[in-house]
C-alpha positions as a LaTeX table, in Angstrom:
\begin{tabular}{lrrr}
\hline
Residue & $x$ (\AA) & $y$ (\AA) & $z$ (\AA) \\
\hline
Unk1 & 148.33 & 123.27 & 122.43 \\
Unk2 & 144.72 & 124.15 & 121.71 \\
Unk3 & 144.04 & 124.47 & 125.44 \\
Unk4 & 147.06 & 126.78 & 125.89 \\
Unk5 & 145.94 & 128.99 & 123.01 \\
Unk6 & 142.34 & 129.07 & 124.22 \\
Unk7 & 143.26 & 130.31 & 127.69 \\
Unk8 & 146.23 & 132.52 & 126.74 \\
Unk9 & 146.24 & 136.01 & 128.34 \\
Unk10 & 146.66 & 137.42 & 124.83 \\
Unk11 & 143.85 & 137.68 & 122.27 \\
Unk12 & 144.58 & 135.25 & 119.41 \\
Unk13 & 142.65 & 134.89 & 116.17 \\
Unk14 & 143.44 & 132.48 & 113.31 \\
Unk15 & 142.00 & 133.54 & 109.94 \\
Unk16 & 142.54 & 133.11 & 106.22 \\
Unk17 & 143.47 & 135.84 & 103.71 \\
Unk18 & 139.80 & 136.68 & 103.12 \\
Unk19 & 139.40 & 137.46 & 106.83 \\
Unk20 & 137.32 & 134.39 & 107.69 \\
Unk21 & 137.92 & 133.28 & 111.27 \\
Unk22 & 139.16 & 129.72 & 111.70 \\
Unk23 & 139.69 & 129.94 & 115.46 \\
Unk24 & 139.45 & 132.58 & 118.20 \\
Unk25 & 140.47 & 132.18 & 121.84 \\
Unk26 & 138.62 & 133.45 & 124.94 \\
Unk27 & 140.66 & 136.64 & 125.34 \\
Unk28 & 140.33 & 137.42 & 121.64 \\
Unk29 & 136.54 & 137.27 & 121.93 \\
Unk30 & 136.57 & 139.38 & 125.09 \\
Unk31 & 138.64 & 142.13 & 123.45 \\
Unk32 & 137.19 & 142.12 & 119.92 \\
Unk33 & 133.49 & 141.33 & 120.43 \\
Unk34 & 132.73 & 144.88 & 121.75 \\
Unk35 & 134.41 & 146.36 & 118.65 \\
Unk36 & 132.56 & 144.04 & 116.27 \\
Unk37 & 129.23 & 144.56 & 118.11 \\
Unk38 & 128.68 & 140.81 & 117.84 \\
Unk39 & 130.09 & 137.55 & 119.11 \\
Unk40 & 132.92 & 136.55 & 116.79 \\
Unk41 & 132.81 & 132.86 & 115.96 \\
Unk42 & 134.60 & 130.63 & 113.42 \\
Unk43 & 133.21 & 131.32 & 109.96 \\
Unk44 & 132.63 & 135.05 & 110.60 \\
Unk45 & 134.83 & 137.74 & 109.00 \\
Unk46 & 137.33 & 139.58 & 111.18 \\
Unk47 & 137.87 & 142.37 & 108.64 \\
Unk48 & 134.89 & 144.57 & 109.71 \\
Unk49 & 136.19 & 144.45 & 113.29 \\
Unk50 & 139.73 & 145.34 & 112.22 \\
Unk51 & 138.40 & 148.14 & 109.98 \\
Unk52 & 136.58 & 149.59 & 112.98 \\
Unk53 & 139.97 & 149.96 & 114.63 \\
Unk54 & 141.66 & 151.29 & 111.48 \\
Unk55 & 140.84 & 150.50 & 107.79 \\
Unk56 & 144.56 & 150.57 & 107.05 \\
Unk57 & 144.95 & 147.25 & 108.94 \\
Unk58 & 142.91 & 145.33 & 106.36 \\
Unk59 & 144.68 & 147.12 & 103.48 \\
Unk60 & 148.07 & 146.20 & 104.91 \\
Unk61 & 147.08 & 142.53 & 105.30 \\
Unk62 & 145.71 & 142.29 & 101.75 \\
Unk63 & 148.80 & 143.91 & 100.23 \\
Unk64 & 151.23 & 141.59 & 102.04 \\
Unk65 & 152.56 & 139.43 & 99.20 \\
Unk66 & 155.21 & 137.38 & 100.99 \\
Unk67 & 154.48 & 133.66 & 101.54 \\
Unk68 & 155.06 & 134.14 & 105.28 \\
Unk69 & 156.36 & 136.68 & 107.80 \\
Unk70 & 155.35 & 139.65 & 109.94 \\
Unk71 & 152.60 & 141.76 & 108.40 \\
Unk72 & 152.73 & 144.22 & 111.31 \\
Unk73 & 154.40 & 144.23 & 114.71 \\
Unk74 & 153.11 & 145.86 & 117.91 \\
Unk75 & 151.03 & 148.51 & 116.18 \\
Unk76 & 148.97 & 150.61 & 118.60 \\
Unk77 & 145.35 & 151.61 & 117.94 \\
Unk78 & 142.73 & 153.52 & 119.90 \\
Unk79 & 139.05 & 152.66 & 119.82 \\
Unk80 & 136.28 & 154.88 & 121.22 \\
Unk81 & 132.97 & 153.22 & 121.89 \\
Unk82 & 130.38 & 155.95 & 122.69 \\
Unk83 & 127.90 & 153.42 & 124.02 \\
Unk84 & 130.35 & 151.93 & 126.54 \\
Unk85 & 131.13 & 153.18 & 130.03 \\
Unk86 & 134.73 & 152.12 & 129.45 \\
Unk87 & 135.11 & 154.91 & 126.89 \\
Unk88 & 138.49 & 154.90 & 125.19 \\
Unk89 & 140.36 & 151.63 & 124.77 \\
Unk90 & 143.90 & 151.10 & 123.52 \\
Unk91 & 145.06 & 147.97 & 121.68 \\
Unk92 & 148.34 & 146.62 & 120.35 \\
Unk93 & 148.16 & 144.38 & 117.28 \\
Unk94 & 150.63 & 141.98 & 115.71 \\
Unk95 & 149.69 & 140.14 & 112.51 \\
Unk96 & 151.81 & 137.18 & 111.39 \\
Unk97 & 151.40 & 135.20 & 108.17 \\
Unk98 & 152.23 & 131.60 & 109.03 \\
Unk99 & 151.82 & 130.24 & 105.51 \\
Unk100 & 149.50 & 130.78 & 102.56 \\
Unk101 & 145.93 & 131.40 & 103.69 \\
Unk102 & 146.81 & 131.25 & 107.40 \\
Unk103 & 147.33 & 134.38 & 109.48 \\
Unk104 & 147.49 & 134.83 & 113.25 \\
Unk105 & 146.25 & 138.11 & 114.72 \\
Unk106 & 147.38 & 138.78 & 118.30 \\
Unk107 & 145.58 & 141.51 & 120.28 \\
Unk108 & 146.74 & 142.98 & 123.58 \\
Unk109 & 144.77 & 145.43 & 125.73 \\
Unk110 & 147.16 & 148.34 & 126.45 \\
Unk111 & 144.56 & 150.62 & 128.05 \\
Unk112 & 145.80 & 150.36 & 131.62 \\
Unk113 & 149.44 & 150.68 & 130.65 \\
Unk114 & 148.83 & 153.73 & 128.45 \\
Unk115 & 146.69 & 155.36 & 131.15 \\
Unk116 & 149.54 & 154.86 & 133.62 \\
Unk117 & 151.98 & 156.37 & 131.11 \\
Unk118 & 149.67 & 159.33 & 130.54 \\
Unk119 & 149.25 & 159.82 & 134.28 \\
Unk120 & 153.04 & 159.74 & 134.66 \\
Unk121 & 153.45 & 162.33 & 131.89 \\
Unk122 & 150.85 & 164.58 & 133.55 \\
Unk123 & 152.59 & 164.16 & 136.89 \\
Unk124 & 155.91 & 165.07 & 135.30 \\
Unk125 & 154.30 & 168.10 & 133.66 \\
Unk126 & 152.79 & 169.16 & 136.99 \\
Unk127 & 156.17 & 168.71 & 138.63 \\
Unk128 & 157.79 & 170.79 & 135.89 \\
Unk129 & 155.17 & 173.52 & 136.38 \\
Unk130 & 155.71 & 173.43 & 140.13 \\
Unk131 & 159.47 & 173.58 & 139.62 \\
Unk132 & 158.99 & 176.57 & 137.33 \\
Unk133 & 156.87 & 178.29 & 139.96 \\
Unk134 & 159.53 & 177.69 & 142.61 \\
Unk135 & 162.23 & 179.06 & 140.30 \\
Unk136 & 160.13 & 182.17 & 139.59 \\
Unk137 & 159.41 & 182.55 & 143.32 \\
Unk138 & 163.12 & 182.20 & 144.07 \\
Unk139 & 163.98 & 184.93 & 141.56 \\
Unk140 & 161.26 & 187.23 & 142.91 \\
Unk141 & 162.42 & 186.71 & 146.50 \\
Unk142 & 166.00 & 187.36 & 145.40 \\
Unk143 & 164.99 & 190.63 & 143.71 \\
Unk144 & 162.89 & 191.74 & 146.69 \\
Unk145 & 165.78 & 190.91 & 149.02 \\
Unk146 & 168.17 & 193.02 & 146.95 \\
Unk147 & 165.72 & 195.93 & 146.92 \\
Unk148 & 165.19 & 195.69 & 150.68 \\
Unk149 & 168.93 & 195.61 & 151.36 \\
Unk150 & 169.41 & 198.66 & 149.12 \\
Unk151 & 166.58 & 200.49 & 150.83 \\
Unk152 & 168.05 & 199.68 & 154.23 \\
Unk153 & 171.50 & 200.95 & 153.24 \\
Unk154 & 170.03 & 204.27 & 152.10 \\
Unk155 & 168.13 & 204.65 & 155.38 \\
Unk156 & 171.29 & 203.93 & 157.33 \\
Unk157 & 173.13 & 206.52 & 155.26 \\
Unk158 & 170.42 & 209.12 & 155.98 \\
Unk159 & 170.66 & 208.30 & 159.68 \\
Unk160 & 174.41 & 208.91 & 159.62 \\
Unk161 & 173.98 & 212.21 & 157.80 \\
Unk162 & 171.49 & 213.34 & 160.45 \\
Unk163 & 173.95 & 212.41 & 163.18 \\
Unk164 & 176.73 & 214.32 & 161.41 \\
Unk165 & 174.49 & 217.39 & 161.01 \\
Unk166 & 175.03 & 218.51 & 164.59 \\
Unk167 & 172.58 & 221.32 & 165.29 \\
Unk168 & 174.13 & 221.75 & 168.75 \\
Unk169 & 176.52 & 224.24 & 167.17 \\
Unk170 & 173.54 & 226.42 & 166.30 \\
Unk171 & 172.40 & 226.22 & 169.92 \\
Unk172 & 175.87 & 227.33 & 171.03 \\
Unk173 & 175.61 & 230.33 & 168.69 \\
Unk174 & 172.27 & 231.30 & 170.25 \\
Unk175 & 173.75 & 231.02 & 173.77 \\
Unk176 & 176.77 & 233.07 & 172.73 \\
Unk177 & 174.57 & 235.83 & 171.28 \\
Unk178 & 172.54 & 235.89 & 174.49 \\
Unk179 & 175.71 & 236.28 & 176.50 \\
Unk180 & 176.87 & 239.05 & 174.14 \\
Unk181 & 173.49 & 240.76 & 173.98 \\
Unk182 & 174.77 & 244.21 & 174.98 \\
Unk183 & 177.65 & 244.41 & 172.44 \\
Unk184 & 175.41 & 243.04 & 169.70 \\
Unk185 & 172.67 & 245.50 & 170.63 \\
Unk186 & 175.16 & 248.33 & 170.49 \\
Unk187 & 176.25 & 247.21 & 167.04 \\
Unk188 & 172.88 & 246.53 & 165.39 \\
Unk189 & 170.38 & 247.83 & 167.86 \\
Unk190 & 168.48 & 246.11 & 170.69 \\
Unk191 & 165.35 & 245.11 & 168.66 \\
Unk192 & 167.44 & 243.54 & 165.93 \\
Unk193 & 169.69 & 241.75 & 168.42 \\
Unk194 & 166.66 & 240.25 & 170.22 \\
Unk195 & 165.07 & 239.26 & 166.92 \\
Unk196 & 168.32 & 237.61 & 165.74 \\
Unk197 & 168.65 & 235.58 & 168.94 \\
Unk198 & 164.98 & 234.49 & 168.83 \\
Unk199 & 165.31 & 233.49 & 165.16 \\
Unk200 & 168.43 & 231.38 & 165.77 \\
Unk201 & 166.85 & 229.70 & 168.79 \\
Unk202 & 163.72 & 228.95 & 166.73 \\
Unk203 & 165.75 & 227.49 & 163.86 \\
Unk204 & 167.76 & 225.37 & 166.33 \\
Unk205 & 164.61 & 224.02 & 167.99 \\
Unk206 & 162.94 & 223.32 & 164.63 \\
Unk207 & 165.97 & 221.44 & 163.32 \\
Unk208 & 166.18 & 219.44 & 166.57 \\
Unk209 & 162.50 & 218.46 & 166.38 \\
Unk210 & 162.85 & 217.48 & 162.72 \\
Unk211 & 165.89 & 215.36 & 163.47 \\
Unk212 & 164.00 & 213.57 & 166.24 \\
Unk213 & 161.04 & 212.79 & 163.97 \\
Unk214 & 163.33 & 211.65 & 161.14 \\
Unk215 & 165.18 & 209.30 & 163.48 \\
Unk216 & 161.92 & 207.82 & 164.74 \\
Unk217 & 160.65 & 207.32 & 161.19 \\
Unk218 & 163.93 & 205.75 & 160.05 \\
Unk219 & 163.97 & 203.41 & 163.07 \\
Unk220 & 160.46 & 202.22 & 162.21 \\
Unk221 & 161.42 & 201.70 & 158.57 \\
Unk222 & 164.48 & 199.68 & 159.62 \\
Unk223 & 162.28 & 197.53 & 161.88 \\
Unk224 & 159.95 & 196.87 & 158.93 \\
Unk225 & 162.93 & 195.94 & 156.78 \\
Unk226 & 164.09 & 193.46 & 159.44 \\
Unk227 & 160.59 & 191.96 & 159.52 \\
Unk228 & 160.51 & 191.64 & 155.72 \\
Unk229 & 163.95 & 190.02 & 155.71 \\
Unk230 & 162.77 & 187.47 & 158.32 \\
Unk231 & 159.81 & 186.60 & 156.08 \\
Unk232 & 162.08 & 186.30 & 153.04 \\
Unk233 & 164.45 & 184.01 & 154.98 \\
Unk234 & 161.59 & 181.69 & 155.88 \\
Unk235 & 160.39 & 181.65 & 152.26 \\
Unk236 & 163.92 & 180.90 & 151.05 \\
Unk237 & 163.99 & 177.91 & 153.39 \\
Unk238 & 160.68 & 176.73 & 151.93 \\
Unk239 & 162.01 & 177.04 & 148.39 \\
Unk240 & 165.32 & 175.33 & 149.14 \\
Unk241 & 163.49 & 172.42 & 150.77 \\
Unk242 & 160.38 & 172.21 & 148.59 \\
Unk243 & 161.41 & 168.94 & 146.94 \\
Unk244 & 161.41 & 167.09 & 150.26 \\
Unk245 & 157.82 & 166.81 & 151.43 \\
Unk246 & 158.43 & 163.52 & 153.25 \\
Unk247 & 158.41 & 163.60 & 157.03 \\
Unk248 & 161.87 & 162.79 & 158.36 \\
Unk249 & 163.26 & 162.25 & 161.89 \\
Unk250 & 163.90 & 165.66 & 163.44 \\
Unk251 & 165.65 & 166.34 & 166.76 \\
Unk252 & 163.67 & 169.06 & 168.54 \\
Unk253 & 166.72 & 169.96 & 170.61 \\
Unk254 & 168.57 & 171.00 & 167.44 \\
Unk255 & 165.61 & 173.12 & 166.30 \\
Unk256 & 165.47 & 174.88 & 169.68 \\
Unk257 & 169.21 & 175.62 & 169.64 \\
Unk258 & 169.11 & 176.91 & 166.07 \\
Unk259 & 166.15 & 179.19 & 166.79 \\
Unk260 & 167.81 & 180.52 & 169.95 \\
Unk261 & 170.86 & 181.45 & 167.88 \\
Unk262 & 168.68 & 183.27 & 165.34 \\
Unk263 & 166.98 & 185.47 & 167.98 \\
Unk264 & 170.05 & 185.87 & 170.23 \\
Unk265 & 170.80 & 189.42 & 169.03 \\
Unk266 & 167.27 & 190.65 & 169.83 \\
Unk267 & 167.29 & 188.89 & 173.22 \\
Unk268 & 170.64 & 190.41 & 174.15 \\
Unk269 & 169.64 & 193.88 & 172.90 \\
Unk270 & 166.56 & 193.90 & 175.16 \\
Unk271 & 168.43 & 192.40 & 178.09 \\
Unk272 & 166.11 & 189.36 & 178.29 \\
Unk273 & 167.15 & 186.37 & 180.34 \\
Unk274 & 166.40 & 183.25 & 178.28 \\
Unk275 & 166.53 & 179.93 & 180.17 \\
Unk276 & 166.42 & 176.44 & 178.72 \\
Unk277 & 165.31 & 173.14 & 180.22 \\
Unk278 & 165.66 & 170.12 & 177.92 \\
Unk279 & 166.43 & 166.41 & 178.53 \\
Unk280 & 169.98 & 165.20 & 177.79 \\
Unk281 & 168.81 & 162.57 & 175.28 \\
Unk282 & 167.50 & 163.23 & 171.77 \\
Unk283 & 163.82 & 164.11 & 171.43 \\
Unk284 & 162.89 & 163.01 & 167.92 \\
Unk285 & 159.69 & 163.36 & 165.95 \\
Unk286 & 158.90 & 162.82 & 162.28 \\
Unk287 & 158.36 & 166.23 & 160.73 \\
Unk288 & 159.36 & 169.08 & 158.48 \\
Unk289 & 162.36 & 170.82 & 160.04 \\
Unk290 & 161.89 & 174.12 & 158.17 \\
Unk291 & 158.23 & 174.47 & 159.10 \\
Unk292 & 158.84 & 173.55 & 162.74 \\
Unk293 & 161.58 & 176.19 & 162.88 \\
Unk294 & 159.10 & 178.70 & 161.47 \\
Unk295 & 156.69 & 177.90 & 164.31 \\
Unk296 & 159.27 & 178.23 & 167.11 \\
Unk297 & 160.78 & 181.41 & 165.60 \\
Unk298 & 157.33 & 182.98 & 165.44 \\
Unk299 & 156.56 & 182.11 & 169.06 \\
Unk300 & 159.94 & 183.36 & 170.32 \\
Unk301 & 159.65 & 186.64 & 168.38 \\
Unk302 & 156.17 & 187.20 & 169.80 \\
Unk303 & 157.54 & 186.67 & 173.31 \\
Unk304 & 160.45 & 189.05 & 172.69 \\
Unk305 & 158.14 & 191.75 & 171.30 \\
Unk306 & 155.74 & 191.30 & 174.24 \\
Unk307 & 158.47 & 192.27 & 176.75 \\
Unk308 & 158.88 & 196.03 & 177.15 \\
Unk309 & 162.41 & 197.44 & 177.07 \\
Unk310 & 161.93 & 199.05 & 180.52 \\
Unk311 & 160.17 & 196.07 & 182.15 \\
Unk312 & 161.45 & 195.08 & 185.60 \\
Unk313 & 161.21 & 191.36 & 184.79 \\
Unk314 & 162.41 & 190.20 & 181.38 \\
Unk315 & 162.45 & 186.42 & 181.08 \\
Unk316 & 161.70 & 183.74 & 178.50 \\
Unk317 & 161.91 & 180.08 & 179.46 \\
Unk318 & 161.87 & 177.09 & 177.09 \\
Unk319 & 160.99 & 173.68 & 178.48 \\
Unk320 & 161.08 & 170.44 & 176.43 \\
Unk321 & 159.93 & 167.11 & 177.79 \\
Unk322 & 159.48 & 163.62 & 176.39 \\
Unk323 & 156.12 & 162.24 & 177.51 \\
Unk324 & 155.34 & 158.79 & 176.15 \\
Unk325 & 154.20 & 159.10 & 172.53 \\
Unk326 & 154.37 & 162.90 & 172.58 \\
Unk327 & 156.99 & 165.63 & 172.77 \\
Unk328 & 155.85 & 168.59 & 174.87 \\
Unk329 & 157.33 & 172.06 & 174.34 \\
Unk330 & 156.40 & 175.09 & 176.46 \\
Unk331 & 157.59 & 178.68 & 176.00 \\
Unk332 & 156.83 & 181.00 & 178.92 \\
Unk333 & 157.49 & 184.75 & 178.90 \\
Unk334 & 157.05 & 187.69 & 181.29 \\
Unk335 & 155.56 & 189.88 & 178.57 \\
Unk336 & 152.40 & 191.97 & 178.35 \\
Unk337 & 150.03 & 189.01 & 178.32 \\
Unk338 & 146.45 & 189.35 & 177.06 \\
Unk339 & 142.82 & 189.19 & 178.15 \\
Unk340 & 140.20 & 186.47 & 177.57 \\
Unk341 & 138.68 & 188.23 & 174.56 \\
Unk342 & 142.05 & 188.34 & 172.77 \\
Unk343 & 142.70 & 184.68 & 173.66 \\
Unk344 & 139.60 & 183.63 & 171.70 \\
Unk345 & 140.95 & 185.06 & 168.43 \\
Unk346 & 144.72 & 184.47 & 168.63 \\
Unk347 & 144.68 & 181.73 & 165.98 \\
Unk348 & 142.09 & 183.36 & 163.72 \\
Unk349 & 143.34 & 184.12 & 160.22 \\
Unk350 & 143.98 & 187.86 & 159.85 \\
Unk351 & 143.66 & 188.67 & 163.57 \\
Unk352 & 146.54 & 190.67 & 165.05 \\
Unk353 & 147.23 & 192.94 & 168.01 \\
Unk354 & 150.28 & 194.52 & 166.33 \\
Unk355 & 150.19 & 197.73 & 164.31 \\
Unk356 & 152.43 & 196.16 & 161.65 \\
Unk357 & 151.14 & 192.57 & 161.96 \\
Unk358 & 149.58 & 190.49 & 159.18 \\
Unk359 & 147.48 & 188.20 & 161.36 \\
Unk360 & 148.98 & 185.13 & 159.66 \\
Unk361 & 151.77 & 184.17 & 162.06 \\
Unk362 & 149.87 & 182.20 & 164.69 \\
Unk363 & 147.33 & 180.98 & 162.12 \\
Unk364 & 150.20 & 179.42 & 160.11 \\
Unk365 & 151.74 & 178.02 & 163.30 \\
Unk366 & 148.50 & 176.23 & 164.15 \\
Unk367 & 148.20 & 174.87 & 160.60 \\
Unk368 & 151.77 & 173.54 & 160.67 \\
Unk369 & 151.48 & 171.92 & 164.11 \\
Unk370 & 148.15 & 170.27 & 163.24 \\
Unk371 & 149.70 & 168.92 & 160.01 \\
Unk372 & 152.21 & 167.17 & 162.33 \\
Unk373 & 149.33 & 165.55 & 164.27 \\
Unk374 & 149.95 & 167.96 & 167.14 \\
Unk375 & 148.26 & 170.76 & 169.04 \\
Unk376 & 149.19 & 174.31 & 170.07 \\
Unk377 & 147.67 & 176.61 & 172.70 \\
Unk378 & 148.57 & 180.00 & 174.20 \\
Unk379 & 147.40 & 181.05 & 177.66 \\
Unk380 & 147.71 & 184.16 & 179.83 \\
Unk381 & 146.43 & 185.11 & 183.27 \\
Unk382 & 145.64 & 188.59 & 181.99 \\
Unk383 & 147.20 & 191.88 & 180.94 \\
Unk384 & 150.70 & 192.26 & 182.37 \\
Unk385 & 150.83 & 188.61 & 183.47 \\
Unk386 & 152.92 & 187.16 & 180.63 \\
Unk387 & 151.93 & 184.16 & 178.52 \\
Unk388 & 152.65 & 180.49 & 178.02 \\
Unk389 & 152.64 & 178.63 & 174.69 \\
Unk390 & 152.23 & 174.84 & 174.81 \\
Unk391 & 153.00 & 172.66 & 171.78 \\
Unk392 & 152.38 & 168.91 & 171.80 \\
Unk393 & 153.56 & 166.82 & 168.84 \\
Unk394 & 153.10 & 163.11 & 168.30 \\
Unk395 & 156.42 & 161.31 & 167.85 \\
\hline
\end{tabular}
């Protein structure tokens, strides 16, 4: 029994009611000696050590009047030793009166457990803060989306009003007055008739020019709205999937098909021939589906924008192959291409060749692909020679 007590993983101290130690095991000495600033041995008083933890411990022991029983159970105390590299220590004490003049003090080091609990609480708080940020971001994106939709509807309404305001009738009036120049001149005089015709023709031309400029401006605004909505859609996907940061098996064929569906309207509108070459079997990698879709959408939109509406050749080809430990995806287009100088900066943060670009699209694509242990490159043989994007991702 003495051997079991001596080597117990719990600190055990036997003392009398005056605090004099009768016996102390190895763990008890290891835990309490630093608090007492001495080596506690039989015959020494434990009370100064207990008072260093909390003076109330000694008071509680001395005021316990029962012949036997629990004086205290699993009471937690914190001790800070400025001279120790360990810093703050946490202990749990239980004091039991066995019989008159015999008490057992058990001491357990709770430091590691409490630190783990505190770390868990901090992690939960961080998660709650992050969740709050995502909720705020979701509300902001929702409000921006509503504002953009409203703005777009007003622009569409203005466009319709311009179309309904047919200034061709004014042109017809000017032509009619020209044809009836002699009768009009006879009625109001030749100078006035000429001036009237010139004025109506001028008003007609001015209105026509204004309508043309308004339509161009509205078309550009609608394009910007479409671009903003695309960005908001991507951010919504991030928010809806923010809880799942773990890489999961993703079928690249599904991502390609989904992205093709999302850009189908733009491809059809421009009359682009999009071809697809993929293996019949699944091509799986471990990755983030939303982020990989963002990459492919960005590349496809760049290819679509690079092809002029009046180009003689309008093609985009997507080729997926399974090569050993890697999946290889290439997107080739017949667009404007680029020179060597542009090629050096394509993935630089903030660099763009578009008047409305942010310079973050390809930079983010590179960041995402590299986070999947992959690589991305874009090549062109020069201006007017199209381009080819190559993405390699480790499976």
